[in-house]
C-alpha positions as CSV (number, residue, x, y, z in Angstrom):
1,M,-29.1,-76.9,8.3
2,W,-29.8,-76.6,4.6
3,E,-32.6,-79.2,4.3
4,S,-35.2,-76.6,3.3
5,A,-35.3,-74.1,0.4
6,S,-35.1,-71.1,2.6
7,M,-33.4,-70.1,5.9
8,T,-34.9,-69.3,9.1
9,G,-34.4,-65.9,10.6
10,S,-32.0,-67.1,13.2
11,E,-29.9,-69.0,10.6
12,A,-29.8,-65.8,8.5
13,L,-28.7,-63.9,11.5
14,M,-25.9,-66.3,12.4
15,I,-24.5,-66.4,8.9
16,S,-24.6,-62.6,8.7
17,L,-22.9,-62.3,12.2
18,T,-20.2,-64.9,11.1
19,G,-19.5,-62.9,7.9
20,I,-19.3,-59.5,9.7
21,T,-16.9,-61.1,12.3
22,I,-14.7,-62.5,9.7
23,V,-14.4,-59.2,7.8
24,F,-13.5,-57.2,10.9
25,L,-11.1,-59.7,12.2
26,T,-9.3,-59.6,8.8
27,L,-9.2,-55.8,9.1
28,V,-7.7,-56.0,12.5
29,V,-5.1,-58.4,11.3
30,I,-4.2,-56.2,8.4
31,A,-3.9,-53.2,10.7
32,I,-1.6,-55.1,12.8
33,M,0.5,-56.2,9.9
34,I,0.8,-52.6,8.8
35,K,2.0,-51.5,12.1
36,I,4.6,-54.2,12.3
37,T,5.9,-53.5,8.8
38,S,6.0,-49.8,9.6
39,A,8.1,-50.6,12.8
40,V,10.4,-52.9,10.9
41,V,11.0,-50.4,8.0
42,G,11.3,-47.4,10.4
43,S,14.1,-49.2,12.2
44,I,15.9,-50.1,9.1
45,V,15.6,-46.8,7.4
46,K,16.2,-44.0,9.8
47,E,15.6,-40.6,8.2
48,E,17.8,-37.7,9.0
49,K,15.8,-35.0,10.8
50,K,16.2,-31.7,9.2
51,P,16.1,-28.6,11.3
52,A,12.9,-26.6,11.0
53,S,13.5,-23.9,8.5
54,S,12.0,-20.5,9.3
55,P,9.1,-19.5,7.0
56,K,10.2,-17.0,4.3
57,A,8.5,-13.6,4.5
58,A,6.0,-12.6,1.8
59,P,7.4,-10.2,-0.8
60,K,6.9,-6.5,0.0
61,A,4.4,-4.6,-2.0
62,T,5.9,-2.3,-4.5
63,G,3.2,0.4,-4.1
64,K,2.3,0.4,-7.8
65,N,-0.8,-1.3,-9.1
66,D,0.1,-4.5,-11.1
67,G,-2.6,-4.6,-13.7
68,A,-2.6,-8.4,-14.1
69,L,-2.7,-9.0,-10.3
70,V,-5.6,-6.6,-9.9
71,A,-7.4,-8.2,-12.8
72,A,-6.9,-11.6,-11.3
73,I,-8.2,-10.6,-7.8
74,V,-11.3,-8.9,-9.4
75,A,-11.9,-12.0,-11.5
76,A,-11.6,-14.3,-8.4
77,V,-14.0,-12.2,-6.4
78,S,-16.5,-12.0,-9.2
79,E,-16.3,-15.8,-9.7
80,E,-16.6,-16.5,-6.0
81,T,-19.6,-14.3,-5.6
82,N,-21.4,-15.3,-8.8
83,G,-21.3,-11.8,-9.9
84,K,-23.2,-10.4,-6.9
85,Y,-20.4,-7.8,-6.3
86,Q,-18.9,-5.6,-8.9
87,V,-15.6,-3.7,-8.5
88,V,-16.1,-0.1,-9.7
89,S,-12.9,1.5,-8.8
90,I,-9.6,0.7,-7.1
91,N,-7.9,3.4,-4.9
92,E,-4.8,3.3,-2.9
93,K,-5.1,4.0,0.8
94,K,-2.2,5.4,2.7
């Protein structure tokens, strides 16, 4: 097979296919080993299932303007829009 200084196209193709086959078979073996290990560890260590907790309600708005919060929101809007929009005034709606 290696009598000449270069390979033929069919020899190169066979070597490439052999290499790719070995790589994918190795990946399949690793995936199977991970599944087996997961099953073994899962049977040894059984986690206690916690009851699903209800999500906490968001804090109620106090009705007053918190200057730091307003400044943070204005800065975030300005940053995300690359200064395209400008907040001129803030009015409370009822």
